[in-house]
KOLMIKOL-467502 format. One record per atom (N, C-alpha, C): residue in three letters; z, y, x. Coordinates in steps of 0.001 Angstrom, whole numbers, plus 500000, padded with zeros to 6 digits. Atoms other than C-alpha are relative to their C-alpha. Layout:
AlaZYX/...
This chain:
Met499360499483500576/Met040193111596127346/Met501207501181500538/Cys499319498685499072/Cys042670113266129935/Cys499615500872500684/Arg500754498927499191/Arg040142115020131683/Arg499665501012498937/Ser500335499238500977/Ser039221116289128335/Ser500850500892499407/Leu498847499026500043/Leu042704117718127442/Leu500453500766501135/Ala499686499123498701/Ala043156118996131101/Ala498878501122499877/Leu500609499323499881/Leu040012120661130886/Leu500360501598498715/Leu499470499100501130/Leu040791122460127370/Leu500770500974500501/Leu498659499332499649/Leu044092123446128898/Leu499259501310500866/Ala500520499341498791/Ala042062124928132035/Ala499393501321499570/Leu500949499183500511/Leu039542126895130059/Leu500841501149499405/Ala499456498793500731/Ala042209128779128142/Ala500865500991500837/Leu499267498927499090/Leu044136130053131446/Leu499326500494500929/Ala501056499427498955/Ala041291130514133577/Ala499658501392499738/Gly500330498396500156/Gly040500134390134088/Gly501132500776499465/Ala499068499048500713/Ala043711135650132896/Ala500116501241500653/Ala500096498511499622/Ala043599139473133417/Ala501213500382499972/Arg498509499737500149/Arg047207140021132448/Arg500983498800500142/Ala498653500888499913/Ala050634138317132810/Ala500057499106498884/Asp499510500936501213/Asp050966135236130297/Asp501500499315500382/Asp499102500820500256/Asp054352134148129231/Asp499954498839499570/Gly500012501208500297/Gly054927130737129365/Gly501202499234499882/Ala498800500293500170/Ala057560128135128689/Ala499260498436500063/Trp500023501265499974/Trp058098124381129272/Trp501319499220499361/Glu498951500762500135/Glu060233121669128052/Glu499720498500500203/Ala499984501522500108/Ala060961118081128723/Ala501317499232499118/Arg499256500713501047/Arg062684115655126361/Arg500099498418499950/Gly500050501525499811/Gly064091112106126632/Gly501002499497498954/Glu498688500490500665/Glu066184109760124524/Glu499842498408499916/Val499718501278499983/Val067290106409124284/Val500935499455498891/Gly498973500474500929/Gly069070104111121669/Gly499351498799499298/Gly500300501165500805/Gly068538101350119124/Gly500410499877498496/Gly499821500157501417/Gly069013100205115691/Gly499463498833499601/Val500295501154500881/Val067664097761112875/Val498843500206499516/Asp500992500124500916/Asp064418096920111537/Asp499810498949498766/Thr499843500984501159/Thr064321095121108075/Thr498550499120500209/Asn501453500523499948/Asn060345094365108677/Asn499609500235501284/Pro500480499436498642/Pro059460094706112483/Pro498544499323499874/Gly501360500441500019/Gly056178092600111749/Gly498893500559499093/Arg501040499029501101/Arg054910095117108874/Arg499421498883498891/Leu500354501027500984/Leu054592091995106474/Leu499785500393498825/Ala500070499659501399/Ala053509092693103035/Ala500145498538499162/Gly499456501086500621/Gly055198090389100534/Gly501228499258500505/Pro498781500552499636/Pro058220087781101022/Pro499520499512501626/Gly500283501010498481/Gly059020086275104663/Gly500521501033501185/Ala499414498732498552/Ala060244089737106649/Ala501126499240500078/Val498905500377499198/Val063086088761109083/Val500633501138500508/Ala499367498879499105/Ala065415091811110163/Ala500307499585501362/Ala499499500201498632/Ala065842092415114072/Ala500545501500500539/Gly499535498896499202/Gly067576094782116244/Gly498859500478500887/Phe500643499545498817/Phe065733096815118805/Phe500707501176500729/Thr499835498726499133/Thr066223099272121590/Thr498662500793500136/Ser501321499060500023/Ser063646102284121832/Ser500445501179501298/Ala500151499108498964/Ala062908105024124706/Ala499117500976499610/Leu501072499105499809/Leu061067108194124546/Leu499918501136500966/Val499921498749499028/Val060041110743126868/Val498632500808499729/Glu500960498973500300/Glu058107114083125914/Glu500062500852500764/Ala500058499129499441/Ala056799116754127780/Ala499004501152499320/Arg501258498925500553/Arg055159120238126534/Arg500102501101500706/Ala500115498723499440/Ala054041123383127919/Ala499051500741499409/Gly500857499277500616/Gly052553126287126580/Gly500061501665500725/Val500109498631499273/Val051266129891127669/Val499551501110498997/Glu500733498902501111/Glu050709132989125486/Glu499893501425500571/Gly500333498908499660/Gly049177136359126314/Gly499284500828499089/Glu500334499015501010/Glu047599139236124765/Glu498567499244499587/Gly500949500337500594/Gly045210137988122165/Gly499256498310500302/Arg500411501500499651/Arg045292134042123673/Arg501249499315500058/Arg498943500414500479/Arg047507131278123130/Arg499691498343500632/Ala500410501336499709/Ala047311127660124648/Ala501292498913500297/Ser499030500901499911/Ser049497124529124689/Ser499395498330500316/Val500521501329499675/Val049533120890125859/Val501504499167500016/Arg498866500568500286/Arg051967118088125015/Arg499676498322500320/Ile500463501000499558/Ile052374114550126350/Ile501262499007499262/Ala498876500793500488/Ala054490111712124793/Ala499875498411500210/Glu499908501484499760/Glu055549108128125661/Glu501272499326499252/Ala499084500456500517/Ala057519105964123600/Ala499958498409500147/Gly499815501528500260/Gly058561102164123322/Gly501146499255499342/Arg498996500624500778/Arg060622099739121321/Arg499944498675500261/Leu500005500974499590/Leu061695096540122291/Leu501052499270499036/Tyr499340500917501304/Tyr062725094019119529/Tyr501018498858500819/Leu499453500864499337/Leu065489091553120417/Leu499745498460499307/Arg500251501297500677/Arg064569088699117981/Arg498438500070499568/Ala501399499836500810/Ala060954089786117013/Ala499001500561501265/Pro500606499619498613/Pro059185089839120935/Pro498783500656499532/Arg501507499745500373/Arg055484089843119139/Arg500112501542499453/Ala499856498681500401/Ala056715093390117681/Ala499954501033501190/Asn499770499218498710/Asn057509094994121085/Asn498715500734500466/Ala501174498849499959/Ala055285098126121348/Ala499978501172500764/Leu500175499087499311/Leu054187100762123368/Leu498926501113499561/Gly500799498999500551/Gly052860104189122225/Gly499688501140500714/Ser500268498959499345/Ser051232107218123878/Ser499190500882499410/Arg500877498577500826/Arg049630110637122538/Arg500079501063501065/Leu500391498537499297/Leu048269113655124274/Leu499493501137498966/Glu500441499089500344/Glu047604116664122757/Glu499844501467500561/Ala500517498682499191/Ala046028120182123884/Ala499338500807498745/Asp500410499040501033/Asp045299123263121714/Asp499849501435500415/Val500363498497499381/Val043836126908122559/Val499508500751498903/Arg500648498882500992/Arg043364130093120447/Arg499917501280500522/Leu500454498924499489/Leu041664132943121256/Leu499982500857499113/Gly500330499199500872/Gly041822136196119494/Gly498650500775500120/Leu501426499070500236/Leu038452138171118434/Leu499944501165499633/Gly499842498227500665/Gly039746141371116903/Gly499754499939498678/Ala500339499583501638/Ala040015142658113412/Ala500707498679499602/Gly499129500799500453/Gly042425140026112979/Gly499399498391499594/Phe500521501432500014/Phe039911136935113500/Phe500235499201501649/Gly499590500970498665/Gly040613134183116020/Gly499086498742500031/Ala500350501381499638/Ala038992131056117517/Ala500737498672500265/Gly499040500945499373/Gly040574127847118348/Gly499334498583499880/Ala500424501435499260/Ala039940124064119768/Ala501126499154500101/Ser498991500798499720/Ser042182121401119642/Ser499562498402500413/Leu500180501479499733/Leu042178117618121111/Leu501188499255499734/Ala498817500852500135/Ala044509114830120120/Ala499471498343500034/Gly500484501566499889/Gly044299111072121184/Gly501336499272500062/Ser498855500552500029/Ser046842108391120537/Ser499568498414500409/Asp499838501525499722/Asp047202104639121789/Asp501025499109499556/Leu498677500931500507/Leu049554101910120313/Leu499414498560500669/Arg500285501660499486/Arg049724098441121985/Arg501304499336499825/Glu498892500885500296/Glu052024095611120795/Glu499939498824500909/Arg500300501509499446/Arg052739092389122307/Arg499076499014499315/Gly500996500871500460/Gly051397090527119766/Gly498478500284499777/Gly501149499418499997/Gly048442092491119821/Gly499244500474498655/Val500263499909501302/Val047714092863115959/Val499776501349499477/Leu500123498856500591/Leu048249096419115662/Leu499386500938501113/Asp500659499316498935/Asp046750097458119034/Asp498889501225499505/Gln501067498865500610/Gln044527100694118222/Gln500169501166500753/Gly500104498741499405/Gly043341104031119490/Gly499269501118499148/Thr500606498960501055/Thr042456107307117758/Thr499607501146501006/Phe500382498826499524/Phe040939110454118723/Phe499646501012498956/Arg500303498775500735/Arg040262113834117106/Arg499987501189500626/Gly500231498402499266/Gly038798117026118192/Gly499722500939498849/Glu500303499087501272/Glu038367120116115938/Glu499876501353500443/Ala500403498487500023/Ala037121123719116021/Ala499986500755499038/Thr499721499290501360/Thr038208126384113825/Thr499776501703500131/Leu500124498648499971/Leu037557129922112922/Leu501141500709498833/Ala499126499590501263/Ala040273131924111085/Ala500096501577499995/Trp499447498603499970/Trp041382135231109896/Trp501142500121499344/Glu498853499645500669/Glu044635136661109291/Glu500184501520499804/Gly499582498714500265/Gly045889139576107469/Gly501418500234499625/Glu498410499751500060/Glu049006141208106521/Glu500811498829498917/Arg499478501045500921/Arg049583138869103385/Arg499106498789499738/Trp500931501376500288/Trp046359136535103242/Trp499590499656501233/Ala500720500440498669/Ala044947134501105774/Ala498859498983499456/Ala501152501116500368/Ala041751132095105727/Ala499562499571501382/Ser500201500865498856/Ser040460129304107859/Ser499048499305499616/Gly500886501056500603/Gly037585126955108063/Gly499640499398501308/Gly499967500921498966/Gly036996124038110566/Gly498962498801500214/Ala501148501323499842/Ala034548121287111732/Ala500897498938500861/Ala499209501196498908/Ala036257117979113261/Ala499224498715499923/Trp500266501615499765/Trp035252114501114527/Trp501058499191500022/Ser498876500641499999/Ser037637111786114475/Ser499411498635500199/Leu500111501397499821/Leu037606108001115679/Leu501264499174499751/Phe498562500901499998/Phe040059105138114590/Phe499127498471500605/Ala500264501150499090/Ala039722102117116771/Ala501070498993500223/Pro499606501390499837/Pro041433098848115965/Pro499766499159501033/Arg500508501253499291/Arg041430096262118499/Arg500155498540500017/Trp499804501039500506/Trp042390093073116967/Trp498805499599499498/Ala501275500362500751/Ala039292091035116111/Ala499698500151498555/Glu500319499923501202/Glu039923090585112520/Glu500166501375499222/Phe499815498435500288/Phe040668094425112254/Phe498934500890500527/Arg500906499270499336/Arg037743095563114255/Arg498906500460498971/Pro500555499565500927/Pro035605095927110894/Pro500186501433499468/Phe499490498972500919/Phe038052098804109655/Phe499725501298501352/Ala499996499091499171/Ala037248100728112920/Ala498382501170499377/Ser500980498933500667/Ser035466104194111786/Ser500036501386500918/Gln499705498323499339/Gln034291107775113210/Gln499242500344499091/Gly500807499366501148/Gly032836110419111318/Gly500366501732499955/Pro499401498655499776/Pro032856114338111086/Pro500626500481498951/Glu499183499525500937/Glu035125116401108543/Glu499882501417500120/Leu499955498371500294/Leu034620120102107349/Leu501446500143499033/Ala498720499543500817/Ala037878121809106021/Ala500033501597500010/Ala499543498642500240/Ala038817125171104492/Ala501174500141499422/Arg498617499706500360/Arg042067126885103854/Arg500335501560499610/Leu499709498558500360/Leu043194130035101963/Leu501600500103499854/Ser498515500039500183/Ser046830131091102020/Ser500504501417499859/His499726498469500245/His048839134088100862/His501795499806500071/Ser498796500055499543/Ser052419135152102071/Ser500399501075499295/Pro499471499047500698/Pro054268137275099327/Pro501494500053500714/Ser498773499761499588/Ser057415138723100336/Ser501253498979499790/Gly498452500874500369/Gly061074136872100706/Gly499459498507500798/Gly500345501282499421/Gly059538134212102996/Gly499569498872499609/His500779501145500790/His057592132307100473/His498490499890500510/Ala501549500126499833/Ala053810130962101196/Ala499516499151499454/Val500919500626500726/Val051327129515099270/Val498341499560500413/Ala501474500368499506/Ala047920127498100014/Ala499375499155499202/Leu500841501019500926/Leu045030125947098503/Leu498979499383501328/Gly500973500865498736/Gly042604123423101110/Gly498977499382499177/Ala500884500640500355/Ala039606121849100594/Ala499455499224501306/Thr500672500609498941/Thr037977118913102861/Thr498815499100499663/Leu501454500755500334/Leu034812116955103078/Leu500095498833501323/Arg500128500792498773/Arg034584113901105407/Arg499380498706499867/Ser501054501159499643/Ser032157111052106325/Ser500674498963500954/Ser499594501019499248/Ser033244107801107595/Ser499128498754500402/Asp500858501129499835/Asp030833105169109271/Asp500900498860500406/Tyr499399501347499487/Tyr032036101666109608/Tyr499167498948500751/Gly501073500645499510/Gly029849100464112162/Gly499995498573500456/Ala499692501498499821/Ala031305096797112564/Ala500053499488498704/Trp499749500441501335/Trp031586096412108857/Trp498873499158499794/Pro501194500855500384/Pro029585093210107733/Pro499434500395499123/Gly501110499414501238/Gly026482094558105911/Gly499927501639500247/Gly500251498337500332/Gly027120097981106849/Gly501000500823499080/Arg499115499660500896/Arg029568100331105445/Arg500284501807500287/Arg499620498686499721/Arg029905104229105133/Arg500747500662498411/Asp499012499046500976/Asp032538106469103125/Asp499787501273500150/Arg499832498488500164/Arg032471109945101703/Arg501079500276499438/Ala498935499642500834/Ala035493111558100729/Ala500164501691499583/Ala499415498635500395/Ala036403114874099220/Ala501306500099499457/Gly498601499802500249/Gly039767116326098764/Gly500525501458499776/Gly499296498702500220/Gly041838119209097727/Gly501390500096500098/Ser499029500029500135/Ser045152120286098272/Ser500752501370499753/Ala498997498540500442/Ala048044123011097006/Ala501111499523500653/Glu498770499882499198/Glu051050123846099189/Glu500693501214499734/Trp498913498760500169/Trp054049125808098775/Trp501287499741501068/Ala498968500202499223/Ala056674126744101687/Ala501024501078500384/Tyr498975498977499908/Tyr059774128787102058/Tyr500603499908501471/Arg499297499759498847/Arg061370129840105313/Arg501039501028499916/Gly499064499102499816/Gly064744131539105446/Gly501383499292500417/Pro498669500761499455/Pro068464130084105681/Pro499711498638500023/Phe500336501249499892/Phe066714126931105428/Phe498158499636500060/Val501188500226499962/Val063247125461105667/Val499464498943498693/Val500017501136501277/Val061687123672102335/Val498199500224499922/Ser501431499713500593/Ser057783122665101589/Ser499765498764499013/Ala500473500641500875/Ala056004121195099077/Ala498482499907499814/Arg501738500082500203/Arg052231119619099069/Arg499732498954499033/Tyr500112500861500561/Tyr050315117833096828/Tyr498409499911500248/Asp501600500162499531/Asp046750116152097898/Asp499166499118498824/Leu500592500841500611/Leu043814114757095859/Leu498934499512500567/Thr501498500522499430/Thr040972112506097331/Thr499285499153499187/Gly500922500988500819/Gly038205110905095718/Gly499059499226501299/Asn500830500528498925/Asn036431108566098263/Asn498696498706498911/Arg501419500859500332/Arg032606106822097576/Arg499858499302501173/Ser500375501026499103/Ser031693103863099344/Ser498740499109499795/Thr500856500911500015/Thr028724101948100205/Thr500354498516499748/Phe499417501249500169/Phe030915099057100173/Phe500744499724498437/Asp499619500572501350/Asp031483097134096742/Asp501628500115499979/Gly498531500397500154/Gly035179097764096091/Gly500748501149500726/Gly499654499187499339/Gly035658100585098493/Gly500377501572499422/Asp499644498664500447/Asp035875103567096051/Asp501418500012499364/Phe498447499855500277/Phe039224104915095234/Phe500142501516499562/Gln499608498652500219/Gln040973108189093802/Gln501538499491500399/Arg498757500146499417/Arg044287108902095838/Arg500753501466499513/His499472499030500028/His047033111003094888/His501137500045501030/Arg499040500206499061/Arg049607112125097512/Arg500827501110499808/Val499016499069500242/Val052927114108097432/Val500883499926501246/Ala498953499725498409/Ala054868115391100700/Ala500868500999499390/Leu498963498664499947/Leu058000117409100298/Leu500914499568501400/Ala498934500289498809/Ala060422118116103350/Ala500811501176500051/Ala499234499062500034/Ala063200120116103952/Ala501056500159501356/Ala499195500346498682/Ala065595121001107070/Ala500694501256499852/Ala499024498971499783/Ala068552123302107748/Ala501224499687501028/Tyr498886500296498866/Tyr071267124024110360/Tyr501148500032499080/Leu498736500498500517/Leu074638122550109369/Leu500889500711501138/Ser499112499209499142/Ser077969123890111047/Ser499971499329501582/Gly500421500193498447/Gly078093123681114739/Gly498907499709500652/Asp501040500014499628/Asp074855123996115211/Asp498923498324499786/Ser500571501247500392/Ser073928120561114078/Ser498948499985498876/Ser501398499918500940/Ser070663119785111888/Ser499733499036499232/Leu500284501004500601/Leu069540117718109174/Leu498771500310499135/Ala501322500014500292/Ala065868117208108227/Ala499885498864498860/Val500146501108500980/Val064858115241105373/Val498226500054499519/Arg501755499995500472/Arg061016113999104104/Arg499801498797499106/Val500454500790501007/Val059737112620101333/Val498305499742499806/Arg501450500103500687/Arg056011111133100667/Arg499877498796498876/Leu500323500771501217/Leu054859109529097604/Leu498379499806499809/Gln501552500248500148/Gln051201107919097254/Gln499454499069498750/Arg500825500939501045/Arg049162106407094478/Arg498483500031499749/Ser501368500181499433/Ser045801104915094786/Ser499477498968498733/Arg500898500772501256/Arg043474103763091828/Arg498527499479500532/Tyr501424500562499789/Tyr040526101353092792/Tyr499267499585498917/Pro500802500722501426/Pro038028100683089948/Pro499840498521499746/Arg500048501365500114/Arg037943097156091051/Arg501425499594500861/Ala498810500775499524/Ala041060094950092026/Ala499776499939501325/Leu499980500324498434/Leu040735095346095779/Leu501227499760500529/Gln498993499967499031/Gln043580094026097829/Gln500038500269501410/Leu500315499647498545/Leu043226095595101180/Leu501344499855500871/Gln498940500358499196/Gln045814093688103040/Gln499931500433501261/Glu500452499628498589/Glu044386094217106463/Glu500119501627499922/Gln500000498220499892/Gln044274098282105538/Gln501680500139500028/Leu498845499776500135/Leu047815097852104569/Leu500948500033501402/Leu499325500050498610/Leu049010096561107822/Leu499669500990500932/Leu500302498949498872/Leu047050098826110028/Leu500711501252499533/Glu498940498611500183/Glu048819101781108166/Glu501444499733499935/Gly498783500226500021/Gly051947099891108252/Gly500863500460498539/Gly499246499676501305/Gly052751101225104663/Gly500746501376500121/Glu499437498901500040/Glu054049104050106115/Glu499590501366499937/Gly500792498955500536/Gly051419106548105252/Gly500237500136498478/Gln500139500247501478/Gln052078105591101675/Gln501292500693499214/Asp498693499708501048/Asp055745105700099789/Asp500775499905501307/Ala499243499854499019/Ala058393106887102281/Ala501269501097499790/Val499023499189500001/Val061900108537102346/Val500702500115501608/Glu499606499940498531/Glu063041109630105924/Glu501136500848500257/Ala498939499057499962/Ala066403111589106821/Ala500261499832501675/Arg499752500133498741/Arg067242112407110583/Arg501333501160500187/Leu498753499188499924/Leu070731114071111387/Leu500344500293501642/Val499718499880498656/Val071154115596114795/Val501251500797500346/Leu499048499028499930/Leu074325116698116200/Leu500170500360501935/Pro499999499429498727/Pro074581118761119529/Pro501333499401500866/Val498767500270499342/Val077075117278122206/Val500058501136501095/Arg499748498854498712/Arg076998119556125666/Arg499108499839500759/Gly501036500074498679/Gly074628120523128303/Gly498694499602499586/Gly501287500480500453/Gly071407119913126405/Gly500242498540499525/Trp499790501312500424/Trp072778116353125226/Trp500091500215498441/Glu499742500139501556/Glu072573115393121523/Glu499879498603499765/Leu499946501249500722/Leu073152112392119252/Leu499238500405498656/Ala500943499897501156/Ala070594111635116333/Ala500227498834499369/Leu500059501132500909/Leu071005109484113410/Leu498941499942498993/Ser501170500149500841/Ser068093108543111500/Ser499856498596499202/Leu500356501184500893/Leu066939106594108459/Leu498853500002499343/Ala501168499517500388/Ala063941105749107152/Ala499484498718499240/Arg500680500998500939/Arg062350103559104044/Arg498950500097499624/His501600499918500441/His058973102792103474/His499608498894499136/Trp500532501117500790/Trp057477100826100842/Trp498603500495499140/Ser501018499809500617/Ser054411100453098902/Ser499228499036499333/Glu500612500848500647/Glu051954098493096741/Glu498566499836500080/Val501417500009499313/Val048283097663097916/Val499466500597498505/Val500458499906501352/Val047193097610094038/Val500730499416499018/Arg498902500279501186/Arg048973097109090768/Arg499786498543500191/Gly500152501229500320/Gly050057093674090549/Gly499989499046501565/Gly500068500367498644/Gly049277093204094379/Gly501050499699500810/Pro498788500212499423/Pro051833092152097085/Pro500513501401500675/Ser499397499000499719/Ser054212094915097963/Ser500664499998501691/Phe499433499880498832/Phe055465096215101136/Phe501289500746500114/Asp498691499290499970/Asp058959097401102376/Asp500560499783501289/Arg499558499862498986/Arg060534098275105162/Arg501135501097500594/Thr499176498889499693/Thr063744100023106437/Thr500593500122501461/Val499522499863498652/Val064658101327109851/Val501094500949500289/Ala498760499105499527/Ala068260102778111027/Ala499874499889501461/Ala500087500297498626/Ala068454104043114513/Ala501079501066500622/Leu499178499067499190/Leu071145105875116846/Leu499516500411501201/Thr500492499526498573/Thr069791107729119996/Thr500591501040500584/Leu499369499121499359/Leu071063109711122488/Leu498872500588500894/Gly500930499590499700/Gly068831112248123676/Gly500675501371501112/Phe499643498884499190/Phe068488115190126402/Phe498923500836500057/Arg501213499373499821/Arg066186118158126699/Arg500632501406500969/His499587498474498916/His065796120963129281/His498623500385499910/Gly500879499194500246/Gly063374123854129369/Gly499787501044500588/Ala499888498587499371/Ala062438127153131161/Ala498696500952499590/Ser501571499163500370/Ser060006130092130739/Ser499471500336501508/Phe500611499497498527/Phe057837131526133655/Phe498684500712499419/Thr501159498998500035/Thr055029134100134159/Thr498990499532500661/Met500921500594499087/Met051534133008135304/Met498906501426499431/Gly501062499273499926/Gly048395135120135867/Gly500211501383500853/Thr499815498472498819/Thr048039138752137538/Thr500231500937498913/Pro499256498537500725/Pro050254141597136125/Pro498869501139499846/
């Protein structure tokens, strides 16, 4: 994984005929808070626990005539005072390349991988996604299409049947009228092969999306997704509706506030209760309300107060999931710009 990400970035920078402008930034934060459900349990029995956390992130990017490349690495950890089995360490690597082809056309490629490990081992998992895209951008209109391949690999023995891999095709059409508004329509086709599923399992999913966004004195966006899944596993078919709302704005004194809301409703033709799937997703990909207030201190230091509530129901009448996380962190960021290549 690391070699692939490094190679992708190197290909974007190699052979630069002109000087490229670049920038890098490093960020770190430490803090603590309270988690009402550190074990991510569905149903009753969750016990709240305090935690300390740390995050280190570095990113760099270069941009020249008709080309752009970036790479990002992040490490985060959380240590619970009364729930040691939930102690976790997460890693993520991302790399992205965009090359202009002329006449508004461009090609791109991206790779992303993540790794999550916890002391209890239940949620240990790795993910990978690689994507190639072709895009066209005009004055008001833009269109893109891409092909991707992704992998999801849980490591705990009882969750290994949920390991999946497969390709995805996507298309997107967007329009940007005046006034900072933008609207977009998208479509996806995805195939997932569950190689370790008892008796075998293969899913086919088709989805569509509609999105609106506004950029002005503040930023706001709204998105709706509809997905239909057909599975060779009896009980794996479902129809899923998702709504996502997000807003961010600068307040007085360069402080900022960001809010995000996600709602999901799924309908299974059969009363299938996927408690294992709920635990793997943590319920956090379903219903959630999150808010983050950032207060600059001085010299690159900042305080951040975040509050998130996650909840869900596996199926109607099934066990529910509920989790609230509140945290206060102190962070520092520093960056610089540079020039590389041959002027």
